[in-house]
N, C-alpha and C positions, 0 to 999 in steps of 0.2 A: 161972258161967254165964261164960262166955266173951267176950271184949270183943269189938265191933265194929268196926271200921272207921266212921270217918267217911260222907260222900259225899262230900266233897273229897280223900279218899285213896283210896277205890269207885273214882271217876266213868274211869277209867283199868277199875278191874277187870270195871266193872260190863260195860261193852262195848260195850250199848245196844249187837247185830250193827246192823253195816247192812244193807240193804236186801238185797243180792245176800247175804249173809249167812242171815237170814230166810232166803230163798227157796230155801237151798241145807238149813236143815233145816226148814224146808214139803214142801220134795222129800222127807228124811229120811223126816219123818211118814205122806207121801202112799206110801212102801214099806212103811215099817210098815202100813198101813190093808191095802194090798195084799197084802204076807204074813198079812196073819191071812182075810182074804178064803180066798185056796190053798186056807192048813188048815184054816174051817170049811167048804170047799169039799170036804175030802179027809178031814171028820168026826174031826180033830185036835182040835174044839172048842177054848177057850176055853187049854188047855195052850200058854205063848209062847215058853217059854226053851227048846226042842228047835231055835225056826227063828231065834228074833230072832240073835243069834252072828255068825248067813250072811249079815247084812244087812252092807251099806256100813260102811266105819268104827268095823265091832264084834272089830279084831283081840288078840289075840294076850292082855295083860293086861287089856286096861278088858270081854273075853268073860270075864275068870273071875274078876274082879269083881264079872262082872251075873249071872254062874250062882252066889255065895256070898251074894245074897241072894232068902231065901222069900218064895213067895205069901205074903200073909195070908189068904188063904181055903182055911180046908179040904176036904179032899174031897169032905165033903157041904156044901158049899158056903157054910158061915159063916165070918162073919172071927174071927179068931184074936184073942184078945184081947193085949193089948201087953203086957210086963213091966212093973212100979210104975213101975223106971228111967225108962224113956219114956217121949214125947209121941210126941202125932199128929198130922201134917200134912196139909193135903186143899186142892192147886189145881188153878184149870178156867185151862184154858191153850187151850183150842180139844182135837184129838182128843187124846185119851187114851193112847193108847198112844205115841203120837209125847214127850208132857209126861212120861211113863214111861221112854222110851227114856234124854230128858234125863236125866233126877235117877237114873236107876241106873246109867247109861252116866257123862255128862259133870261132875256133879256130886259122886259115889263116887267118882272116879279121884279131885279133887282134898279130899275128906274121904272116905278110904278107915273103913269103918266104923262113918258115919254114922247110915247109913239099915242099919233092919231087918228090914221087910218090907214090902213095896206091893201095892196092889189099884189095877187100874183100877174104873169103874161113875160110877155115880151122884150125885148130892144135888143140894136144894131147897131152899131159904128154908124158914125155919117157916112148921109148917102146911099145906107140898107133899103130893100124893099119897101113900100106902104104895105098894111095888114095883112102879113104875112101871114098863113093860117100854119096851125101849132103841122100838122103833115109837111108844107114845102120848110120852118126852119125844121122838122127832125132828119133831112136830108140834108143841112145839113149847108144845104146853096145859097141859104139866105147869110148867113151871119151872124142872127139874133142868138140870142141869150137867154134860159129859163132866168126869170130875177124876181125878186121881190120888194117895188115899188110903196115908200109912204111915207107921210106926213110925218117932221117931226117936230117937236115943241124944245130950241135951242133953249130957252133959260131954264127947261130941265135937265140938257141929255149934252153931252155937244161932240160933234160928229168923229170926231178923233176913239172917243170910247165906243163907238157901236161902229164902225173898221177895226181899231184890235177886238172887240167882240166875232165879228166876221170873222177872223181869221184864225177862231176858235173850233169852231162847231166841222169843219173841211178841212182836204186835203188840198194847202193851194198848189202844192210841190207835182202834181197830177194833172196831165196839159186833157182839158176836153175826157177827163174824165171824175169821176168820182164813184168809188164803189166797180159795183158794173154797169154802172152807168155809163157810158160812153159818145164823143159827140160833140160836137161845136156848139150843142144844146148844152150840155152840160161846163162849161170855160169856165175857173173861176175870175170875175170880172165886176170891176167896183167902176161904176158910167157914174161920172162926176157936173153935178149939178151949179158948183164957179169952176171956179180960177182958187177960192183958200177951199172949198173941198178936192180938188183936185193934188196941193200942193203939201196937205193930207193928210190923204190916201199913201201919197206917196212916202212919203216922210217914212210912214209908219212901216211899206212894202218895205219900204231900202233896214229899217231898223233890224222888222222881223229876219230878211235874209242874212242880215250881220250875226242876229242872232243864232240861225243855223249853219249858220256856214262855220262857227265855234263851236258850233255837236251843244250851244248850249240849251238848245232847242233841239229834242230827240224822235219826236209823235211820227212827224212826219215819213212819206215811203221814200224822198228823197230831197236832197238838194239844194233845187234852184225850184225860188218861187215864180209859177209862172203865171201869177195874179195881172190881168188887164188891169188899168187906169185909163177910159177913156170918156170926152164928153158926152152927158146925157143926152138921148138924145127922145125921138118919139114915143110913149109907152104904150104899147096895145094887149093890153088886159088877156086874161086869157078865161074869164069867167066866162064873159057876152060869146064867143065864141065854143065854148061847149058846152050850151041851153042848147 
């Protein structure tokens, strides 16, 4: 197990990016959504790699690193199983294309080789309906959230580091909203794949709430961290539905 940094030593590294930086990151997410829409209208379906690298901030080594991370979704639309030595992680932080970009680009740059494959799609709480359509998810009637689902190598990065990074590129204090994106599908959620992941996520969330309450972190819009931590359920890939 890799050693995780304490909150005190991590306060600077968490960054909890300024509101200006958060707006800039949301602008990237908006750019991703627009690019996806253009790709779909042009008939390219859910295949993102060919044009994601063309978006701003994806120069040189970052684009190359991104290209090295395969999709978890097979040609038949199924989710490929992770290798036995890998673990799964699932995060909801607003637009799933933006969440994917931040992990595949920024996180992978700082932790090369840690993320093995990714997919965007939907996950809901226990007991939620099966195989929801995108329109059903957007209606708010299913409880599903837009998520990034990925396999990672715990020998290269620990889950706590992933959770801390998760809190740096979105605002977990705006319930069911990220910027102008509103709805339950945009909720801040960590879906834990084990008791250990759940305990880690809850501890990190608690430390963040303490830092926000103590005014050590002032980047967010409100003083309450609304991130839900739920047991992971079935993941439904969005690319397959969009093709």
